[in-house]
N, C-alpha and C positions, 0 to 999 in steps of 0.2 A: 699552782703546781710546783712551781719552783721551790718555794721553801721547804716541802717534804724531803726533796733530794739532798739538802742541807743539814738536814736532822742526823745529829751524831749517834743516835740510837742509847742515849744514857737519861735514865729518869730524871728532871729537874727538881722532882720533891725529895727521892731519896738515894738518888746517884744509883742507882742498879742499872746495871746492863739488861736484865732479863725484860726486855720490852719489845712488844709485839705490834705489828700493823693491824688495825682494826678497818680503816679504810685509807684513801689516798692521804689524807690529812689529820687522821686522828691515830693515835698510839694507846697502847694498855700496859702498864707494868704490873709484873707478875708478883712483885714484892710487898710493895704499898697500895695495890689496887688502884691505882689512880689512873684517869684518863688524860691523856695530853693531846689537844687541840691544837693544830698549827694553822694560822691564818697569815695573809699578807705581811701585818704589821705587829702580830701577838702570838705569842706561846701561851695559852691558858691550860693550868692543870686543875681538873675536876675530881672530887674524891665524892664517895657515896655519903649521903647525908642521912640522917635518921630516920626519915620517910621514904628512904629507897632512891630517890632521884638525885641528880648530880648538883654539886655546888661547888662553884669556882673559888678554889681555895688561893690561888696564886697566878697572877698575870706575868708576864716577861714582854717587853718593848724588844722585838727581834732584832732591830737595828742599833739601837743606842745602847741596848744591854741593862736598860732600868728595870728595877723590880720593884713590883706594888704587891700589897696583900689587898685582897678585894674581897668580901664576901656578898654573895649576889644569891637571890631566890633559885630553888631548884630549876632545874632545866628540864 
């Protein structure tokens, strides 16, 4: 629950400030239609895939600031 309080409200994918809260740890960017999930160790950015499911496009380590591109199956 603490990570959501630290969220600055800027989309890590496109940099937009038009980010709204979906749940306590999930946010939605109105510019690039990305969903941002904040967990204890990771910030993950999901985009809508061709099948309509969510696909993890990028994840960030919240403490080290490292960035890794990782494609995964639809959620």
